[in-house]
A tleap script that builds the chain and sets N, CA, C and O, in Angstrom:
source leaprc.protein.ff14SB
mol = sequence {
  NMET GLY ASN LYS VAL LEU ASP ALA THR ALA
  LEU THR ILE ALA ILE VAL GLY ALA LEU ASN
  TRP ALA LEU ILE GLY VAL PHE ARG PHE ASP
  LEU VAL ALA PHE ILE PHE GLY ASP MET SER
  TRP LEU SER ARG ILE VAL TYR ILE VAL VAL
  GLY LEU CYS GLY VAL TYR LEU LEU SER PHE
  TYR MET ARG LEU SER ARG ASP GLY CGLU
}
set mol.1.N position { 12.230 14.076 11.624 }
set mol.1.CA position { 10.922 14.464 12.109 }
set mol.1.C position { 9.811 13.745 11.350 }
set mol.1.O position { 8.799 13.371 11.943 }
set mol.2.N position { 9.991 13.548 10.046 }
set mol.2.CA position { 8.982 12.873 9.250 }
set mol.2.C position { 8.715 11.475 9.732 }
set mol.2.O position { 7.582 10.998 9.663 }
set mol.3.N position { 9.753 10.800 10.229 }
set mol.3.CA position { 9.595 9.442 10.737 }
set mol.3.C position { 8.744 9.426 11.999 }
set mol.3.O position { 7.976 8.488 12.211 }
set mol.4.N position { 8.871 10.450 12.840 }
set mol.4.CA position { 8.073 10.511 14.069 }
set mol.4.C position { 6.592 10.649 13.746 }
set mol.4.O position { 5.750 10.042 14.408 }
set mol.5.N position { 6.272 11.442 12.733 }
set mol.5.CA position { 4.876 11.622 12.339 }
set mol.5.C position { 4.323 10.309 11.802 }
set mol.5.O position { 3.208 9.922 12.151 }
set mol.6.N position { 5.081 9.624 10.963 }
set mol.6.CA position { 4.658 8.336 10.427 }
set mol.6.C position { 4.510 7.305 11.541 }
set mol.6.O position { 3.552 6.531 11.552 }
set mol.7.N position { 5.453 7.294 12.473 }
set mol.7.CA position { 5.373 6.367 13.610 }
set mol.7.C position { 4.123 6.623 14.448 }
set mol.7.O position { 3.413 5.686 14.812 }
set mol.8.N position { 3.860 7.880 14.750 }
set mol.8.CA position { 2.701 8.225 15.578 }
set mol.8.C position { 1.397 7.905 14.857 }
set mol.8.O position { 0.447 7.427 15.477 }
set mol.9.N position { 1.346 8.163 13.559 }
set mol.9.CA position { 0.146 7.860 12.776 }
set mol.9.C position { -0.101 6.362 12.729 }
set mol.9.O position { -1.223 5.906 12.947 }
set mol.10.N position { 0.948 5.596 12.444 }
set mol.10.CA position { 0.813 4.142 12.381 }
set mol.10.C position { 0.412 3.569 13.733 }
set mol.10.O position { -0.418 2.663 13.803 }
set mol.11.N position { 0.989 4.086 14.791 }
set mol.11.CA position { 0.662 3.612 16.126 }
set mol.11.C position { -0.790 3.929 16.484 }
set mol.11.O position { -1.480 3.096 17.071 }
set mol.12.N position { -1.246 5.108 16.140 }
set mol.12.CA position { -2.633 5.498 16.411 }
set mol.12.C position { -3.605 4.598 15.653 }
set mol.12.O position { -4.593 4.133 16.222 }
set mol.13.N position { -3.333 4.353 14.385 }
set mol.13.CA position { -4.207 3.495 13.583 }
set mol.13.C position { -4.198 2.069 14.118 }
set mol.13.O position { -5.244 1.422 14.158 }
set mol.14.N position { -3.040 1.571 14.527 }
set mol.14.CA position { -2.959 0.220 15.083 }
set mol.14.C position { -3.726 0.123 16.410 }
set mol.14.O position { -4.349 -0.901 16.688 }
set mol.15.N position { -3.682 1.166 17.214 }
set mol.15.CA position { -4.423 1.169 18.479 }
set mol.15.C position { -5.924 1.163 18.209 }
set mol.15.O position { -6.669 0.444 18.875 }
set mol.16.N position { -6.370 1.950 17.247 }
set mol.16.CA position { -7.793 1.945 16.878 }
set mol.16.C position { -8.200 0.566 16.384 }
set mol.16.O position { -9.282 0.083 16.718 }
set mol.17.N position { -7.342 -0.075 15.586 }
set mol.17.CA position { -7.613 -1.431 15.128 }
set mol.17.C position { -7.682 -2.421 16.276 }
set mol.17.O position { -8.526 -3.318 16.280 }
set mol.18.N position { -6.802 -2.262 17.245 }
set mol.18.CA position { -6.824 -3.150 18.414 }
set mol.18.C position { -8.097 -2.946 19.231 }
set mol.18.O position { -8.673 -3.911 19.733 }
set mol.19.N position { -8.532 -1.711 19.366 }
set mol.19.CA position { -9.784 -1.445 20.080 }
set mol.19.C position { -10.975 -2.046 19.338 }
set mol.19.O position { -11.914 -2.538 19.965 }
set mol.20.N position { -10.940 -2.009 18.011 }
set mol.20.CA position { -11.996 -2.643 17.230 }
set mol.20.C position { -12.019 -4.143 17.481 }
set mol.20.O position { -13.090 -4.735 17.612 }
set mol.21.N position { -10.834 -4.767 17.551 }
set mol.21.CA position { -10.776 -6.204 17.850 }
set mol.21.C position { -11.296 -6.491 19.255 }
set mol.21.O position { -11.929 -7.523 19.478 }
set mol.22.N position { -11.040 -5.602 20.193 }
set mol.22.CA position { -11.576 -5.783 21.546 }
set mol.22.C position { -13.103 -5.723 21.539 }
set mol.22.O position { -13.762 -6.503 22.226 }
set mol.23.N position { -13.662 -4.796 20.762 }
set mol.23.CA position { -15.116 -4.704 20.637 }
set mol.23.C position { -15.694 -5.978 20.017 }
set mol.23.O position { -16.745 -6.463 20.437 }
set mol.24.N position { -14.998 -6.505 19.021 }
set mol.24.CA position { -15.455 -7.737 18.387 }
set mol.24.C position { -15.407 -8.889 19.385 }
set mol.24.O position { -16.347 -9.680 19.469 }
set mol.25.N position { -14.335 -8.982 20.125 }
set mol.25.CA position { -14.173 -10.082 21.067 }
set mol.25.C position { -15.124 -10.040 22.241 }
set mol.25.O position { -15.621 -11.079 22.676 }
set mol.26.N position { -15.384 -8.861 22.757 }
set mol.26.CA position { -16.206 -8.737 23.958 }
set mol.26.C position { -17.695 -8.633 23.625 }
set mol.26.O position { -18.526 -9.287 24.255 }
set mol.27.N position { -18.023 -7.804 22.632 }
set mol.27.CA position { -19.430 -7.510 22.355 }
set mol.27.C position { -19.931 -8.035 21.011 }
set mol.27.O position { -21.104 -7.865 20.678 }
set mol.28.N position { -19.051 -8.670 20.239 }
set mol.28.CA position { -19.393 -9.109 18.876 }
set mol.28.C position { -19.888 -7.926 18.041 }
set mol.28.O position { -20.839 -8.047 17.269 }
set mol.29.N position { -19.225 -6.787 18.213 }
set mol.29.CA position { -19.592 -5.559 17.512 }
set mol.29.C position { -18.388 -5.069 16.718 }
set mol.29.O position { -17.370 -4.688 17.297 }
set mol.30.N position { -18.502 -5.079 15.404 }
set mol.30.CA position { -17.431 -4.623 14.521 }
set mol.30.C position { -17.704 -3.174 14.140 }
set mol.30.O position { -18.577 -2.896 13.318 }
set mol.31.N position { -16.959 -2.257 14.737 }
set mol.31.CA position { -17.171 -0.829 14.520 }
set mol.31.C position { -16.927 -0.436 13.066 }
set mol.31.O position { -17.661 0.384 12.514 }
set mol.32.N position { -15.906 -1.012 12.445 }
set mol.32.CA position { -15.604 -0.680 11.050 }
set mol.32.C position { -16.770 -1.099 10.150 }
set mol.32.O position { -17.201 -0.331 9.290 }
set mol.33.N position { -17.273 -2.306 10.347 }
set mol.33.CA position { -18.413 -2.771 9.546 }
set mol.33.C position { -19.656 -1.931 9.831 }
set mol.33.O position { -20.455 -1.675 8.930 }
set mol.34.N position { -19.816 -1.507 11.071 }
set mol.34.CA position { -20.959 -0.672 11.430 }
set mol.34.C position { -20.909 0.675 10.710 }
set mol.34.O position { -21.930 1.166 10.228 }
set mol.35.N position { -19.717 1.266 10.640 }
set mol.35.CA position { -19.576 2.589 10.026 }
set mol.35.C position { -19.548 2.517 8.506 }
set mol.35.O position { -20.215 3.307 7.838 }
set mol.36.N position { -18.775 1.566 7.945 }
set mol.36.CA position { -18.539 1.549 6.501 }
set mol.36.C position { -19.286 0.458 5.752 }
set mol.36.O position { -19.247 0.429 4.522 }
set mol.37.N position { -19.961 -0.437 6.455 }
set mol.37.CA position { -20.666 -1.526 5.795 }
set mol.37.C position { -19.874 -2.813 5.915 }
set mol.37.O position { -18.649 -2.810 6.034 }
set mol.38.N position { -20.615 -3.915 5.882 }
set mol.38.CA position { -19.997 -5.234 6.047 }
set mol.38.C position { -19.220 -5.615 4.794 }
set mol.38.O position { -19.808 -5.946 3.764 }
set mol.39.N position { -17.907 -5.568 4.888 }
set mol.39.CA position { -16.968 -5.895 3.822 }
set mol.39.C position { -17.204 -5.096 2.541 }
set mol.39.O position { -17.049 -5.617 1.436 }
set mol.40.N position { -17.580 -3.826 2.702 }
set mol.40.CA position { -17.647 -2.922 1.554 }
set mol.40.C position { -16.219 -2.599 1.137 }
set mol.40.O position { -15.273 -2.921 1.856 }
set mol.41.N position { -16.059 -1.974 -0.005 }
set mol.41.CA position { -14.703 -1.649 -0.460 }
set mol.41.C position { -14.034 -0.684 0.511 }
set mol.41.O position { -12.817 -0.732 0.692 }
set mol.42.N position { -14.823 0.198 1.141 }
set mol.42.CA position { -14.244 1.150 2.086 }
set mol.42.C position { -13.795 0.456 3.377 }
set mol.42.O position { -12.728 0.763 3.907 }
set mol.43.N position { -14.598 -0.465 3.875 }
set mol.43.CA position { -14.189 -1.184 5.085 }
set mol.43.C position { -12.981 -2.063 4.809 }
set mol.43.O position { -12.130 -2.229 5.683 }
set mol.44.N position { -12.889 -2.628 3.618 }
set mol.44.CA position { -11.719 -3.436 3.263 }
set mol.44.C position { -10.458 -2.584 3.229 }
set mol.44.O position { -9.388 -3.030 3.641 }
set mol.45.N position { -10.588 -1.353 2.737 }
set mol.45.CA position { -9.443 -0.436 2.730 }
set mol.45.C position { -9.008 -0.131 4.160 }
set mol.45.O position { -7.813 -0.092 4.450 }
set mol.46.N position { -9.974 0.087 5.056 }
set mol.46.CA position { -9.639 0.354 6.457 }
set mol.46.C position { -8.890 -0.837 7.045 }
set mol.46.O position { -7.867 -0.658 7.705 }
set mol.47.N position { -9.390 -2.055 6.812 }
set mol.47.CA position { -8.708 -3.248 7.328 }
set mol.47.C position { -7.293 -3.380 6.757 }
set mol.47.O position { -6.366 -3.762 7.472 }
set mol.48.N position { -7.132 -3.066 5.478 }
set mol.48.CA position { -5.812 -3.149 4.847 }
set mol.48.C position { -4.865 -2.119 5.455 }
set mol.48.O position { -3.705 -2.433 5.722 }
set mol.49.N position { -5.340 -0.895 5.677 }
set mol.49.CA position { -4.495 0.158 6.262 }
set mol.49.C position { -4.077 -0.231 7.680 }
set mol.49.O position { -2.919 -0.039 8.053 }
set mol.50.N position { -4.997 -0.772 8.469 }
set mol.50.CA position { -4.654 -1.203 9.825 }
set mol.50.C position { -3.609 -2.311 9.772 }
set mol.50.O position { -2.662 -2.310 10.559 }
set mol.51.N position { -3.775 -3.250 8.855 }
set mol.51.CA position { -2.795 -4.331 8.710 }
set mol.51.C position { -1.431 -3.816 8.281 }
set mol.51.O position { -0.407 -4.259 8.800 }
set mol.52.N position { -1.412 -2.890 7.345 }
set mol.52.CA position { -0.135 -2.317 6.902 }
set mol.52.C position { 0.557 -1.555 8.030 }
set mol.52.O position { 1.783 -1.586 8.144 }
set mol.53.N position { -0.226 -0.874 8.857 }
set mol.53.CA position { 0.358 -0.181 10.011 }
set mol.53.C position { 0.970 -1.182 10.981 }
set mol.53.O position { 2.038 -0.936 11.541 }
set mol.54.N position { 0.300 -2.302 11.177 }
set mol.54.CA position { 0.861 -3.342 12.041 }
set mol.54.C position { 2.168 -3.876 11.504 }
set mol.54.O position { 3.118 -4.083 12.259 }
set mol.55.N position { 2.223 -4.101 10.197 }
set mol.55.CA position { 3.468 -4.584 9.582 }
set mol.55.C position { 4.560 -3.530 9.711 }
set mol.55.O position { 5.706 -3.859 10.018 }
set mol.56.N position { 4.213 -2.261 9.478 }
set mol.56.CA position { 5.188 -1.185 9.623 }
set mol.56.C position { 5.721 -1.120 11.056 }
set mol.56.O position { 6.911 -0.885 11.267 }
set mol.57.N position { 4.846 -1.327 12.034 }
set mol.57.CA position { 5.260 -1.232 13.433 }
set mol.57.C position { 6.190 -2.372 13.838 }
set mol.57.O position { 6.819 -2.297 14.893 }
set mol.58.N position { 6.292 -3.408 13.038 }
set mol.58.CA position { 7.292 -4.449 13.306 }
set mol.58.C position { 8.701 -3.870 13.297 }
set mol.58.O position { 9.606 -4.413 13.931 }
set mol.59.N position { 8.885 -2.762 12.573 }
set mol.59.CA position { 10.202 -2.125 12.533 }
set mol.59.C position { 10.602 -1.580 13.900 }
set mol.59.O position { 11.786 -1.346 14.142 }
set mol.60.N position { 9.636 -1.374 14.802 }
set mol.60.CA position { 9.965 -0.926 16.153 }
set mol.60.C position { 10.865 -1.932 16.858 }
set mol.60.O position { 11.759 -1.539 17.608 }
set mol.61.N position { 10.644 -3.210 16.630 }
set mol.61.CA position { 11.481 -4.239 17.255 }
set mol.61.C position { 12.932 -4.108 16.807 }
set mol.61.O position { 13.850 -4.262 17.613 }
set mol.62.N position { 13.138 -3.825 15.530 }
set mol.62.CA position { 14.507 -3.653 15.031 }
set mol.62.C position { 15.146 -2.421 15.642 }
set mol.62.O position { 16.334 -2.425 15.965 }
set mol.63.N position { 14.353 -1.357 15.802 }
set mol.63.CA position { 14.897 -0.133 16.399 }
set mol.63.C position { 15.213 -0.350 17.876 }
set mol.63.O position { 16.210 0.172 18.376 }
set mol.64.N position { 14.386 -1.106 18.573 }
set mol.64.CA position { 14.637 -1.390 19.983 }
set mol.64.C position { 15.927 -2.182 20.158 }
set mol.64.O position { 16.714 -1.896 21.060 }
set mol.65.N position { 16.145 -3.161 19.313 }
set mol.65.CA position { 17.372 -3.959 19.445 }
set mol.65.C position { 18.593 -3.123 19.075 }
set mol.65.O position { 19.666 -3.305 19.649 }
set mol.66.N position { 18.438 -2.223 18.135 }
set mol.66.CA position { 19.557 -1.353 17.744 }
set mol.66.C position { 19.877 -0.367 18.847 }
set mol.66.O position { 21.050 -0.091 19.099 }
set mol.67.N position { 18.857 0.178 19.519 }
set mol.67.CA position { 19.077 1.133 20.597 }
set mol.67.C position { 19.670 0.472 21.836 }
set mol.67.O position { 20.379 1.118 22.607 }
set mol.68.N position { 19.380 -0.827 22.031 }
set mol.68.CA position { 19.867 -1.538 23.203 }
set mol.68.C position { 21.326 -1.931 23.133 }
set mol.68.O position { 21.914 -2.323 24.141 }
set mol.69.N position { 21.916 -1.832 21.958 }
set mol.69.CA position { 23.326 -2.242 21.815 }
set mol.69.C position { 24.277 -1.193 22.299 }
set mol.69.O position { 25.491 -1.388 22.245 }
savepdb mol mol.pdb
quit
């Protein structure tokens, strides 16, 4: 059960990060920088957490290949 909570949390954070990238691409509006400041220590932590969630979600590919066998 603990893994499901971690998976859902990581997926939610990665989706929020993806939406932020969409805002940057379409409107040139960085929501994280708007809320926490342009490259403040807090915004850098947010970017790092989103990146770590993306790296963690790479494990989904391994689980998919394992389930397909």
